[in-house]
TIBA-143759 format. One line per 4 residues: number of its first residue (from 1); their letters; for each residue x, y, z of C-alpha. Coordinates in Angstrom, 1 decimal. Layout:
BEGIN
NUM) A) X Y Z ~ ...
REM end
This chain:
BEGIN
1) MQQN) 28.8 45.5 -36.9 ~ 29.0 47.5 -33.5 ~ 29.5 44.8 -30.9 ~ 28.8 46.5 -27.3
5) QVLE) 28.9 45.5 -23.7 ~ 25.1 45.7 -22.3 ~ 24.6 44.5 -18.2 ~ 21.1 44.0 -17.5
9) TKQK) 19.2 42.6 -14.5 ~ 16.7 39.2 -14.8 ~ 14.8 37.4 -12.8 ~ 14.8 33.6 -13.1
13) LAFT) 13.9 30.4 -11.2 ~ 16.6 28.4 -10.8 ~ 15.5 24.6 -9.6 ~ 19.1 23.7 -7.5
17) QDLR) 19.1 21.0 -5.3 ~ 17.4 22.7 -2.3 ~ 14.0 23.6 -3.9 ~ 14.1 19.2 -5.9
21) QSLA) 14.8 18.2 -1.9 ~ 11.9 20.2 -0.3 ~ 9.5 19.9 -2.9 ~ 10.2 15.8 -2.4
25) ILKM) 10.0 16.0 0.9 ~ 6.3 18.2 0.5 ~ 5.0 15.4 -1.4 ~ 6.4 12.1 0.9
29) PFAE) 3.7 10.6 2.9 ~ 4.4 9.8 6.4 ~ 5.8 6.5 5.7 ~ 8.3 7.4 3.5
33) LETH) 9.4 10.8 5.7 ~ 10.4 8.0 7.7 ~ 12.4 6.0 6.2 ~ 13.9 9.2 4.4
37) ISQQ) 15.0 11.1 7.5 ~ 16.3 8.1 8.7 ~ 19.0 7.5 5.7 ~ 19.6 11.5 6.5
41) IFDN) 20.4 10.6 9.4 ~ 22.8 8.3 8.7 ~ 24.5 9.6 6.2 ~ 24.9 13.4 7.6
45) CLLE) 27.3 13.1 10.8 ~ 26.0 16.7 11.7 ~ 22.5 16.1 12.4 ~ 21.6 14.5 15.4
49) QEDI) 18.0 13.2 17.0 ~ 16.1 14.7 19.5 ~ 15.5 11.9 22.5 ~ 12.2 12.9 22.8
53) SSDN) 12.3 10.6 26.4 ~ 15.2 12.8 27.9 ~ 15.1 15.4 30.7 ~ 16.3 17.9 28.3
57) ADNP) 14.7 17.3 25.4 ~ 13.5 20.4 25.0 ~ 16.9 21.3 24.5 ~ 19.0 18.9 23.2
61) EENT) 22.3 21.4 23.3 ~ 22.1 20.6 27.4 ~ 23.2 17.3 27.5 ~ 25.9 17.7 24.9
65) DTET) 29.4 17.2 26.7 ~ 30.8 20.8 27.2 ~ 34.7 19.0 26.8 ~ 36.6 20.3 23.8
69) FSLD) 38.2 18.9 20.7 ~ 40.3 18.9 18.2 ~ 40.4 18.2 14.5 ~ 42.9 15.2 14.7
73) DLVS) 41.5 14.3 17.9 ~ 38.0 14.1 17.4 ~ 38.5 12.1 12.8 ~ 40.7 9.7 15.6
77) QEVV) 38.2 8.9 17.7 ~ 35.6 8.4 14.7 ~ 38.3 6.0 13.6 ~ 38.3 4.3 16.6
81) RNDQ) 34.7 4.0 17.7 ~ 34.1 2.9 13.7 ~ 36.1 0.1 13.9 ~ 34.8 -1.7 18.1
85) NTES) 31.3 -0.9 15.7 ~ 32.9 -3.4 12.9 ~ 33.6 -6.1 15.9 ~ 30.6 -5.6 17.7
89) EYFE) 28.7 -5.9 14.6 ~ 30.5 -9.4 13.8 ~ 30.6 -10.3 17.3 ~ 26.8 -10.4 17.6
93) ADLI) 26.6 -12.1 14.3 ~ 28.7 -14.9 15.8 ~ 26.0 -14.7 18.8 ~ 23.5 -15.4 16.6
97) ADSM) 24.3 -17.9 14.0 ~ 25.9 -20.3 16.9 ~ 22.6 -19.8 18.9 ~ 21.2 -20.9 15.6
101) QHPT) 22.8 -24.2 15.9 ~ 23.1 -24.3 19.6 ~ 20.0 -22.7 20.9 ~ 20.6 -21.4 24.4
105) NITI) 19.5 -18.1 26.7 ~ 22.7 -16.1 24.9 ~ 21.8 -12.4 25.4 ~ 23.1 -9.1 23.9
109) TGQN) 23.3 -5.7 25.7 ~ 21.1 -7.5 28.5 ~ 18.4 -8.4 25.6 ~ 16.9 -12.2 24.4
113) IYEH) 18.7 -13.2 21.6 ~ 15.9 -14.1 20.2 ~ 14.9 -10.4 20.0 ~ 16.6 -9.5 17.4
117) LQTL) 15.8 -12.5 15.0 ~ 12.5 -11.7 12.9 ~ 9.8 -14.3 11.7 ~ 8.4 -14.2 8.1
121) APSL) 5.2 -16.4 6.9 ~ 6.7 -19.0 4.5 ~ 6.2 -18.1 0.6 ~ 3.5 -20.6 -1.3
125) HEHL) 7.0 -22.6 -2.8 ~ 7.9 -23.0 0.4 ~ 5.1 -24.0 2.0 ~ 4.3 -26.2 -0.8
129) TAQF) 7.6 -27.5 -0.6 ~ 7.1 -28.3 3.0 ~ 4.2 -30.3 2.2 ~ 6.0 -32.4 -0.7
133) NLTA) 9.1 -33.2 2.1 ~ 5.9 -34.8 4.2 ~ 5.3 -37.6 1.0 ~ 7.4 -40.7 0.0
137) RTDK) 10.2 -39.1 -2.1 ~ 13.9 -40.1 -4.3 ~ 16.1 -37.8 -5.4 ~ 14.6 -38.1 -9.0
141) KSML) 11.2 -36.9 -7.5 ~ 12.8 -33.9 -5.9 ~ 14.1 -33.1 -8.7 ~ 11.2 -32.4 -10.4
145) AEFL) 8.9 -31.4 -7.4 ~ 11.1 -28.2 -7.0 ~ 11.6 -27.6 -10.5 ~ 7.6 -27.8 -10.6
149) IGSI) 7.3 -26.1 -7.6 ~ 9.5 -23.2 -8.7 ~ 7.4 -23.2 -11.7 ~ 4.2 -22.1 -9.9
153) DEDG) 3.6 -17.9 -10.6 ~ 2.3 -16.1 -7.3 ~ -0.7 -16.4 -8.4 ~ -0.6 -20.5 -8.1
157) YLRC) -0.8 -21.5 -11.2 ~ 1.9 -24.3 -13.3 ~ 3.5 -21.1 -16.5 ~ 5.7 -24.6 -17.4
161) EISD) 4.8 -27.5 -20.6 ~ 4.6 -30.9 -18.9 ~ 7.1 -32.2 -22.2 ~ 9.6 -29.2 -21.0
165) AANI) 9.6 -30.4 -17.3 ~ 10.0 -33.9 -18.5 ~ 12.9 -32.9 -21.3 ~ 14.8 -30.2 -18.9
169) CAVS) 14.0 -33.2 -15.3 ~ 15.0 -36.2 -17.8 ~ 12.0 -38.2 -16.2 ~ 8.4 -39.8 -18.3
173) VAET) 5.6 -37.4 -19.7 ~ 3.4 -39.8 -17.6 ~ 5.8 -39.1 -14.5 ~ 5.6 -35.3 -14.9
177) EGMV) 1.9 -35.3 -15.0 ~ 1.4 -37.6 -12.0 ~ 3.7 -35.1 -10.0 ~ 2.1 -32.3 -11.4
181) KLIQ) -1.8 -34.5 -10.4 ~ 0.3 -34.9 -6.6 ~ 1.2 -31.2 -6.7 ~ -2.7 -30.4 -6.9
185) TFEP) -3.8 -32.0 -3.1 ~ -1.5 -29.7 -1.4 ~ -2.8 -26.8 -0.3 ~ -4.0 -24.2 -0.9
189) FGVG) -6.4 -26.3 -3.0 ~ -6.8 -25.4 -6.5 ~ -2.7 -24.7 -6.7 ~ -0.4 -25.9 -9.3
193) ARNL) -3.5 -25.3 -12.5 ~ -2.6 -24.1 -15.8 ~ -5.9 -22.4 -15.9 ~ -8.9 -20.8 -14.0
197) RECL) -11.5 -24.1 -15.0 ~ -9.4 -26.6 -13.9 ~ -8.1 -24.6 -11.1 ~ -12.0 -24.5 -10.1
201) LIQL) -13.0 -28.2 -10.8 ~ -9.3 -29.2 -9.0 ~ -11.7 -26.9 -5.8 ~ -14.2 -28.7 -6.6
205) GLLQ) -12.7 -32.2 -6.3 ~ -11.0 -31.4 -3.1 ~ -14.0 -30.5 -1.7 ~ -16.8 -32.3 -2.7
209) EYLT) -16.7 -34.3 0.2 ~ -17.3 -31.7 2.6 ~ -19.6 -30.4 0.3 ~ -21.8 -33.0 0.6
213) AVKG) -20.6 -34.1 4.5 ~ -20.9 -30.7 6.1 ~ -22.7 -28.2 3.7 ~ -25.4 -31.0 2.4
217) FQRQ) -25.0 -30.2 -1.3 ~ -26.5 -33.6 -3.7 ~ -24.1 -35.2 -5.1 ~ -26.6 -34.8 -8.7
221) FLDL) -26.2 -30.6 -8.0 ~ -22.4 -31.0 -7.5 ~ -21.9 -32.8 -10.7 ~ -23.8 -29.9 -11.8
225) TKII) -21.9 -27.5 -10.9 ~ -18.6 -29.2 -13.0 ~ -20.6 -29.6 -15.7 ~ -21.0 -25.3 -15.9
229) IENY) -17.8 -24.6 -15.2 ~ -16.4 -27.3 -17.7 ~ -18.9 -25.3 -20.0 ~ -19.8 -22.2 -19.3
233) LQDI) -17.3 -20.4 -17.5 ~ -18.0 -16.8 -20.6 ~ -21.8 -17.6 -19.9 ~ -21.3 -17.1 -15.8
237) AEAK) -19.6 -13.8 -16.6 ~ -21.5 -12.5 -18.7 ~ -24.3 -13.4 -16.3 ~ -26.1 -15.3 -18.8
241) LQKI) -27.9 -17.7 -16.7 ~ -31.3 -18.4 -18.9 ~ -28.7 -20.0 -21.7 ~ -27.2 -22.1 -19.5
245) AHHL) -30.8 -22.7 -17.6 ~ -32.1 -23.9 -21.3 ~ -29.1 -26.0 -22.6 ~ -28.8 -28.0 -19.5
249) KCPV) -32.9 -27.9 -19.2 ~ -33.6 -27.1 -15.8 ~ -34.3 -24.8 -13.7 ~ -32.4 -21.2 -13.2
253) VDIQ) -32.2 -20.9 -9.8 ~ -30.1 -24.0 -9.6 ~ -27.8 -23.0 -12.1 ~ -28.4 -19.6 -9.8
257) SAVD) -27.3 -21.8 -6.6 ~ -24.2 -23.0 -8.2 ~ -22.6 -19.9 -9.8 ~ -22.7 -18.9 -5.6
261) LIKT) -21.4 -22.2 -5.2 ~ -18.7 -21.4 -8.3 ~ -18.0 -17.7 -6.7 ~ -17.1 -19.1 -3.0
265) FDPK) -13.6 -20.5 -4.8 ~ -10.8 -18.9 -5.3 ~ -9.3 -18.1 -8.3 ~ -6.3 -16.9 -7.3
269) PGRN) -5.3 -20.0 -4.6 ~ -2.0 -18.3 -4.5 ~ -2.2 -14.7 -3.3 ~ -2.2 -15.4 0.3
273) FGDQ) 1.2 -16.4 0.1 ~ 2.5 -13.3 -1.1 ~ 5.5 -11.0 0.4 ~ 4.4 -9.3 3.5
277) KDIG) 6.5 -6.3 2.8 ~ 3.8 -5.8 0.3 ~ 0.9 -5.2 2.1 ~ 0.4 -1.9 2.8
281) YILP) -1.0 0.0 6.0 ~ -2.5 3.5 5.9 ~ -0.5 6.0 7.8 ~ -3.0 9.0 8.3
285) DVKI) -0.5 12.3 8.0 ~ -3.1 14.4 9.7 ~ -5.8 13.6 12.3 ~ -8.5 15.9 13.1
289) RNLE) -10.8 15.9 16.0 ~ -13.8 18.2 16.7 ~ -13.3 20.6 19.5 ~ -15.9 22.7 21.1
293) HDYL) -16.3 25.5 18.5 ~ -14.0 24.0 16.2 ~ -11.1 21.1 14.8 ~ -8.0 20.6 16.5
297) IMIN) -5.8 19.8 13.4 ~ -2.6 17.9 14.5 ~ 0.2 16.5 12.5 ~ 1.2 13.4 12.5
301) EPAN) 5.2 13.4 12.2 ~ 7.3 10.7 11.9 ~ 9.7 10.4 15.6 ~ 12.5 10.9 14.2
305) AKLF) 11.6 14.3 12.7 ~ 13.1 16.6 15.7 ~ 16.3 17.0 14.0 ~ 19.5 19.2 15.3
309) ISPL) 23.1 19.8 14.5 ~ 25.7 18.1 16.5 ~ 27.1 21.2 18.6 ~ 30.3 19.2 18.8
313) YRNL) 30.6 20.0 15.1 ~ 29.1 23.5 15.2 ~ 31.7 24.4 17.5 ~ 34.6 22.3 15.4
317) IQNR) 32.7 24.8 12.2 ~ 32.7 27.8 14.1 ~ 36.7 27.2 15.0 ~ 39.1 30.0 13.4
321) EYAG) 41.7 27.1 13.5 ~ 40.5 24.9 11.4 ~ 39.1 27.8 8.9 ~ 39.8 27.0 5.3
325) SDVI) 40.9 23.2 5.2 ~ 39.2 20.5 3.5 ~ 37.5 19.2 6.3 ~ 35.6 21.9 7.1
329) KYLR) 34.6 22.6 4.0 ~ 32.9 19.1 3.7 ~ 31.2 20.2 7.4 ~ 30.1 23.1 6.4
333) TKQN) 28.2 21.3 3.0 ~ 26.9 18.6 5.4 ~ 25.6 21.3 7.6 ~ 23.8 23.2 4.7
337) AALN) 22.2 20.1 3.6 ~ 21.0 19.5 7.6 ~ 19.5 22.7 7.4 ~ 18.1 22.5 4.6
341) LMRS) 16.3 19.8 5.5 ~ 15.0 20.4 8.4 ~ 13.4 23.4 7.1 ~ 11.8 21.4 4.7
345) IDER) 10.1 19.2 7.1 ~ 9.2 22.3 8.7 ~ 7.8 23.8 5.5 ~ 5.8 20.5 4.9
349) KKTL) 4.7 20.5 8.5 ~ 2.9 24.3 7.6 ~ 1.8 24.3 4.3 ~ -0.5 20.2 5.3
353) YQIT) -1.9 22.1 8.5 ~ -3.0 25.1 5.9 ~ -4.3 23.3 3.4 ~ -6.5 20.5 6.0
357) RAII) -6.8 23.8 7.8 ~ -9.0 25.1 4.1 ~ -10.1 22.1 3.4 ~ -12.1 22.5 7.3
361) DRQR) -13.3 25.7 6.6 ~ -14.7 24.6 2.9 ~ -15.9 21.1 4.4 ~ -17.6 22.0 7.2
365) DFFE) -20.3 20.1 6.3 ~ -19.0 16.9 5.8 ~ -17.5 16.7 9.2 ~ -20.0 18.2 10.6
369) KGPL) -23.1 15.7 8.9 ~ -21.4 12.9 6.9 ~ -20.6 11.7 3.2 ~ -23.7 13.1 1.9
373) YLKP) -22.8 16.8 2.8 ~ -19.4 16.8 1.1 ~ -18.8 19.6 -1.3 ~ -17.3 20.4 -4.8
377) LTLH) -14.3 21.5 -4.3 ~ -11.6 21.9 -6.3 ~ -7.0 22.4 -6.2 ~ -7.7 25.7 -7.2
381) QIAD) -10.2 27.3 -4.6 ~ -7.2 26.1 -2.2 ~ -4.5 27.5 -3.7 ~ -6.3 30.9 -3.9
385) VVEL) -7.5 30.3 -0.3 ~ -3.2 29.0 0.9 ~ -1.5 31.5 -1.3 ~ 0.3 28.5 -2.5
389) HEST) 0.3 26.9 -6.9 ~ -2.0 24.8 -7.3 ~ 1.1 22.1 -8.9 ~ 2.0 23.0 -5.0
393) VSRA) -1.6 21.9 -3.3 ~ -1.8 18.9 -5.7 ~ 2.0 17.6 -4.6 ~ 1.1 18.6 -0.8
397) IAEK) -1.9 16.3 -0.7 ~ 0.1 13.5 -3.1 ~ -0.6 10.0 -1.6 ~ -1.7 11.3 1.9
401) YMDT) -4.9 10.9 4.4 ~ -7.0 12.0 6.4 ~ -7.9 10.6 10.0 ~ -11.4 12.4 11.2
405) ERGI) -14.0 11.4 13.0 ~ -15.8 9.7 10.6 ~ -13.2 7.4 9.0 ~ -9.9 7.6 6.8
409) FPFK) -9.7 9.5 3.8 ~ -6.8 10.9 1.0 ~ -7.1 13.8 0.9 ~ -8.2 14.0 -2.5
413) YFFS) -11.6 12.5 -1.4 ~ -12.2 15.9 -0.4 ~ -12.2 17.1 -3.7 ~ -14.3 16.4 -6.6
417) SGLD) -16.5 18.5 -9.4 ~ -19.9 19.6 -8.5 ~ -23.6 19.3 -10.8 ~ -26.4 21.1 -10.5
421) STAG) -28.7 20.3 -8.3 ~ -32.6 22.0 -8.8 ~ -32.3 23.4 -5.6 ~ -30.5 25.5 -6.8
425) ETVS) -26.8 24.2 -5.0 ~ -24.1 22.7 -6.4 ~ -23.5 18.4 -5.1 ~ -20.3 16.8 -5.1
429) ATNV) -19.7 13.6 -8.2 ~ -18.8 12.0 -4.6 ~ -21.9 13.0 -3.0 ~ -24.0 11.6 -6.5
433) KDQL) -21.9 8.5 -6.3 ~ -23.3 7.5 -2.6 ~ -27.2 8.7 -3.5 ~ -26.2 5.8 -6.5
437) KAAI) -24.7 3.1 -4.2 ~ -27.4 3.6 -1.8 ~ -30.2 3.1 -4.3 ~ -28.5 -0.1 -5.9
441) IQED) -27.9 -1.2 -2.2 ~ -32.0 -0.6 -1.8 ~ -33.2 -2.6 -5.0 ~ -35.2 -5.6 -5.7
445) VKAP) -32.4 -7.9 -6.6 ~ -34.9 -9.9 -8.7 ~ -35.7 -6.8 -10.9 ~ -32.2 -4.4 -10.6
449) LSDE) -32.7 -1.0 -11.7 ~ -31.6 0.1 -14.8 ~ -29.7 2.6 -16.0 ~ -32.3 5.0 -17.0
453) QLTE) -34.4 4.1 -14.1 ~ -31.0 5.1 -11.3 ~ -31.1 8.5 -13.5 ~ -34.7 8.7 -12.8
457) VLKM) -34.4 7.7 -8.9 ~ -31.2 10.1 -8.6 ~ -34.1 13.2 -10.9 ~ -36.2 12.6 -8.3
461) KGIH) -33.5 13.5 -5.0 ~ -32.9 16.4 -7.4 ~ -29.7 15.5 -8.5 ~ -30.3 16.0 -13.1
465) ISHR) -27.5 14.2 -14.8 ~ -27.3 11.9 -17.9 ~ -27.8 8.2 -18.6 ~ -24.0 8.3 -19.8
469) TVSK) -22.6 10.1 -16.3 ~ -24.7 7.2 -14.5 ~ -23.2 4.9 -16.2 ~ -19.9 6.2 -15.9
473) YREE) -20.2 6.5 -11.7 ~ -21.4 3.0 -11.8 ~ -18.6 1.6 -13.9 ~ -16.5 3.8 -11.7
477) LMIP) -18.0 2.2 -8.1 ~ -17.3 -1.5 -9.9 ~ -21.0 -2.0 -10.0 ~ -22.2 -4.6 -13.1
481) SSAK) -24.9 -3.6 -15.2 ~ -28.8 -4.7 -13.6 ~ -28.3 -7.9 -16.3 ~ -25.4 -9.0 -13.9
485) RRRY) -27.1 -7.9 -10.6 ~ -30.1 -9.4 -11.4 ~ -31.1 -12.5 -8.9 ~ -33.3 -15.5 -10.0
REM end
């Protein structure tokens, strides 16, 4: 067998680190992008952020001192600056710690010391501990209360066995039961329960005086509510109110009123004390405003997105005196990373603008008339318009929101499948869901529409869909069946 050398050329797409970063930035929503840029500025010494408040913001290089530096001078200055920053951080930390013990009107860099301290709402465990501290307590009780409060989960339920808690804290089961009963009197009402039934009963018991004196409920009615909680929670979930009324031999209207009262109780009393960091705020990536004959598209960029390469380091890289040194090689690597970051941010802005413009052109009736005029739209259609791959469009709109004059909508809201209508046009699935919801809102609550009847209502509006599709859309809208929507 003869071996030969063959020279040939091939096209190959290499998934480089730069390409990976570009795709990651394209997918980032506003808040995540802002955090990512801040981290990059911190990690890359060549990146600098434009000061938009400066008079020379349009040309940030004019603000740079033209004095030249050698490489050794620059390194020594960085070491001194880091040492000074460290000393300053220690100084500020000492001031803050001292101010906590001896509050005074100390200022740091012209600002009040208290501006540097963040106030957080107490957690559920802190809230319960603070209430326990107001009771008569001993070391033994404190240890038991601390263990039990620590065993309460984020929903407010006690997740430990009474016998286990008694053994661990070296106390009797009766003492442990007594401490649990004490904790169950704390706010929020219902905390410390071991199951849903106990949680609801605790709330009913603690609110009984308020319900009778203020709300005017009769004691007999509250007793009926207690019986329902104790024995018929599953029937309530399945909306079998007539069955409950038959068993208790009372009017179904009274059962309905008792169930309405039960639904005002909180099944997860601890959830309002969750970590505030988990609270999600929508920061739209695109803002659209209606002009006289067109729509203005504004890409919402983070304040730190306006970046440039430090002229000081750029001049140092271009200095032939230090060419080939390890430091220059390191700086060139950082320069390439900085340039790729800036290109990726610009590309993200350009791509978002193109996609938004294509959506506006396709969904103009929505922006002019409202959600009922939303048309079917697919990623493939937008990808053809902007000349990008579907996966790129999908990545660009992921977790992003659009601020319109009709409200804030996720980008994915504008993409939905189509259904045929009698007028020969296609109607978006979102439009069908909106009309389905409107029909249910207008129904008679004493005789709610079944899925078959809802199918006929939509057919009268020119929308032909099957009974199964109606059931599917109703469940996606989290609307219960007609049996569970019925009122007596």
